[in-house]
N, C-alpha and C positions, 0 to 999 in steps of 0.2 A: 504494500500500500504506500503510494507516494504522496497522495493528497486526499484530504477529506473535505469535501465541500459542505457548506451548511445544509444544502438540500439532502446530501447523503446522510449526514448526521441525523437529521430529523426524519428521514425514512427509516433509519435504524431504530430510532427512539420516537415513535409517533406520539404526537401531543394531542390531548383532547382539545376541544374548542376553548374550554376554560383555561387550560395551560397556555395555549397559543395567545389568548387574550392577555394573560399575565405577562408573558414575554413582550408582547407588543407595548403594553403599558409601561413596564419598568425598564426595558432594554431598548427602547426606541432610539436612543442616541448612539447605539453601536454602529460603527461604520463598516458595513459588510463589503464595501468596495476595496478594503485593504486585505481581504482574505487571500486573494491571489498573490499579493506581494509578500505576505507573511508565511505562506506555505502552511505546513501542518501546525505551526505555532499559533495560528489564528485562534484556535480553541482556547489557548491559555489567556489571551487578551479578552476573549468573550467571557470566559469564566471569571476573570478579574472584574469585569463590569457587573456580572451577576453577583459576585461576592460583595462588591461595594454597595450594591442596592440592598442586599441582605443586611448589611451593617448600618443602613440608614434608619432614621427614626420615623419616617413618614409612611410606614407601611402597616396596613391592618394585618392582624394575625393570620387570617385565612389566606391572604395573598402571600405572606411570608412562608406559610407552610407549602403552598403550591410551588413557589419559586425555589425554595430550598429542596423540595423533592426533585425538581427538574435538574438542579445543580448536582445533586447526589447521583441521579441517573446518568448524567453526562460523564461524571467522573468514573462511575462504575463501568460504563461502556468503554471509556478510554483504557482503563486498567485491566479489565477482565473480560469484556464482552466483544472485543474487536481485535483487529490486527494493528490498531493505531500506533502502538509502541514500536512497531517495526519501521516506522518513519525515522527512528533515531538509533543511535549506536552507543555501545560501551557504557560508560558511567552515567551518561545522560539518561539512559533507560532506567537504571537503578534509582537515580535521583527523582525522576518523574514518578516512579512507582512508590517510593517511600513517602515523598511529599504528598502525592495524591491520596494515599491511604490515610495519612494524618489528617488531611482536610476532610475526607469522608467521615472519619471518626468524630471530628469536631462538629461537623454538620449534623451527624446522627445524634450526638449528645445534645445539641441545641434542640432538636426535634423532641427528644425524650424529656428534656427539661420543661418544654412547653406543656407536656402532658400533665405535669404536676402543678402547674399554675392555675 
């Protein structure tokens, strides 16, 4: 796998209408025109925008849960459900894997904490 387009990603991880609406609402500023220039790394910048939105204070809990769920699904797809890591070599693969799993753990912990509130 040399390149993963946004279209391919969302074919692999189909979104409900509600999830697509949440992405449109909160990630509308993401510049998808840079995808071709960034190569497979575009997913990292996209996830960075999603993560920044998740850290914002202007989101209702239901939206947070949906966006966090999408965030986790993309990370799980990257790390375990696809050949995405084959776009990289050597230590970079290990770093992406370790860092990605840590982020998933944190995102899952946040989801579980919300269940207690």
